[in-house]
Phi, psi and omega in degrees: 000313183296327183297318177293326181285328190276354180281187174060241183295336181266352180277125175068019175232164181278050180228146180219165177240133179261116178264114185247342177289121188303325181292320179292318176297325176289324180293325184273339184235342186088352181267115181247025183278353176077185177055034181216146176247149177239126172264118177250128177203163179289359178252007178134163180240129185231128177257116182263119185218197179221177192302336181298332185250012190299318184289320178297321185275343181317308187290350176276347183288149179296335179289345180253006186093009179278182184261352182233161167264122180274125177247109175274110190282153174259329181250216182285163182286330179290325173295321176297325174297318180295322173298315175303312183298326178292310179303323180275347183057048185277141178257339181215145183226118176279136178248146176280109184297330182274000182238321189277125173281163174304320181293318181294321181294322177300314181294321176296314179300320176296317181294322178290325178294321188279345181256192177283359181257028188297339180273016181274127183273129176263132185234129185281135177233166178209132175066018179295313176281326176307320184294337178276314189301334192290336178256121184268137172274179185297326177296318177294318179296323178297317178293319181297319178293328174293316177297319175298318182296318179300313183291326181294313182293327178296319182296309179307314177294314178298319177296323179297313178293322179298317179301321180297320181294310185296319182295327182280309189248350176084000185197151177209140175280153177303314180297326173294317179296310176309316180292318176300325179292314179296321178299313180300321177296312180304310179297338177272357175123000184278137175287331179190171175283141182297335180192174181292124192299133174265123171219098189247117183268137176056235184300326178307337180292346180278353180260103191303329182244039180289150178247143186304136184221223183261008175303140185265127173259124180210176178299131182088001179244112180294149181234115178272127186230117174240116190214164178198156180242150176246123172228134181060023182094348187252146192259149161245160188204113180218164180221138176220161170233123179237165184208122171273122184087203183284134184282141172300144182305311183300317183285323176298326175296310182287337178301313181299318181294318181294320178297317179300313181298322180293308180300314181298311180288330178290327180289345178273349182290128177189163179293146177095336177273149182274152171303324177297321181291319178297322176301318183295329179299308177299315184297326179294320183294317179297314184292323178296330176279358176093011182242023186306321182284350182265003171258101194252012180216173181292161183289326185184183186202163174287155171228153182181236175295330171254154177290329179239108181229170169289148005268175178250137170261093190214149181278357182263132175092183181280331176096126174276144184285134185279144181227155181299136181103347170291146172233127187227159169267151172233118190210061173298154181207155171227133188232118183250101184312132177079358184242300183157192178205162172229124175229130178233120190228131170234172179244127186240139172264130177279131178247178184300327186236017181163237177203164177230130178283119176279352184262143181242348188292146174304152180226337185293174181297325183297312180295322186282352179272124188248000000 
């Protein structure tokens, strides 16, 4: 990863890039422990960290065959940065504009001015590492697939247990279900949940980013579940709607529309098409069914080390062209205030000639009926 970033403008010149976003540091070095900065330059790459991570970082050091020089700081991280800039004789240092706050930039500038690296010019950059992260290699796709497999198995287990509880007591809270699901993901190999699990029963399902609470799951009450697992730092992200017993007529009606919107828009995923164009495919299906105003968010987004990455499948903006190696969600939804909602989401890899669904779990009404 570092070889590609260090080429071009950073090669053979007195310029470097300071990587402060923990996910970007992890992407470039394999270290996801956080609290560390990476200086990338044509004169060498230095990972600045502290004693808590010394043992973990030792294999990454050039002395052990790694790609970076590990610098375990004794003082502040900005003072260590000034020292590294001096050692590398840098004249310019790029800062990640999306990661460095104004306060942190001020501290960096002050440290550079007060040390021997006072001549370093700070330059704001944006999306330099993100441009690399947007295309996933086989190893990254493999980790996303593992995360998806873990969360799918966890949902099946949680639904089975939920069915037993509902049959025995006639009710189950959203919070209880979410806890069971996150427990099953951890037991299945996830390091954490991708985000706080969404479990909205009945009318709560009309809130796209609802969080599990005291709502009751019982027969005849649909449950919207948006959940994800993290494996090796990479995220999965899926949504299903299930119901024990008879489906409410209104939800059954929109379920069919959302499923059609999902299938139709997923079929449009391929290199060369824009995210905006794919979003429109789903939006048109929903609008033609009379629910256009009830689809209140974008169709999807990229996933990887972050749960929301580029590219965006959105009706807002010009839209980024899709390329092979991108991994995106497709998640159309219809939300009926006071009634409930349906969102159906899977994760897709853009291939050379179309796309591949990385999710294997059922989605249709037959699977969703419990």
